[in-house]
N, C-alpha and C positions, 0 to 999 in steps of 0.2 A: 503494500499500500504505500509506503514512503517513497518507494523507487517510482511508482506512477506518479504521485504528486511533485516529486522532482523533475521527472521528465516533461511533465506539463508545465512546470514552472520556467524550465530551461527554453522550452519551445515559445512560452509567452514573451519571455525576455527577449529572445532571438527575433519575434516578430515585432516587437516594440522597437529594438534597435535598427531593424530593417527599415521600418517605416520612417523612423527619424532620419536616418542617413539618406533615404531616398528623398525625402522632403527637402534637404538641404542642398541635394546635389542637382536641383532644377536650374536648368541654364536660361539666362535672359537673353532675348533676341533684341539687339540694338534697334532702336526705332529712328528711321530716316525720314525727315519731312522734306517733300518738295517746296520749292518757293511759291507761294500762292498766286493765282492768277489775278490780274487786275481787274477792277469792275468795268462794265462796259462803257458807261458815260465817258471816262477818261481815255478810252481807246478809239473813240469816234474820230474821223477825219475832220479836221478843221474846215471851216467854210472858206471858200476862195474870196479873197478881196475883189470889190467891184472895181473895174477900171472906168476910168473916167471916159464917158462917150466922146468920140471924135467930134461930133456936131455940138457939144456943150460950148456954149459962148459966153454964158452969163455966170456972174459970181454965185448965185443961188444954186446953180448946178455943181459947182465945185464945192461949195459948203455941204450940200446934201450928200454929195458922194463921199466926203470927208467924215461927215457925221456917221454914215453906214458903216465905212470901213473902221472907224475908231471903236464903234460898238462891238464889231466882229473881233477887233484886237483885244479888247478887253475881255471878252468871253474867252478867247484863246489863252490869255494870260492867266485867268483864274483856273482853267483846266490844267495849265502847265504847273501851277503851284499845287493844285491838288495832286497832280501826278508825283510831284517831287516828295510831297508829304506821305502820300502813300507808299510810295517806294522806299524812303529812308526808314519809315517806321516798320515796315514789314521786313526789310532787310535786317534791322536791329534785332527784332523779334526771332528771326530765322537764325540768326547767328547765335542768339542767347539759347535756343531751345536745341540746336543741332551741335553746339560745342565747336564751331569751325574756327 
């Protein structure tokens, strides 16, 4: 009877040791993260500036054309600044998370 209890105890201890060492031997897979894609609004093509028509002879035509083109320039400048902010913040986050 004592022999039987002793064998069961040894088997239980062996199983516990096996479970503990197997749990510690798990391998971790390194996580790699790709650089994120930019959002669509900042990837759109910029609008072309309006050329001054050849038949424009009045100062109002020049001022109207300048006003339209300046508005398009301001929109492009805002998109450019947004692109720089997005890129720089995502590049910083990517470097921090991937340890590059």
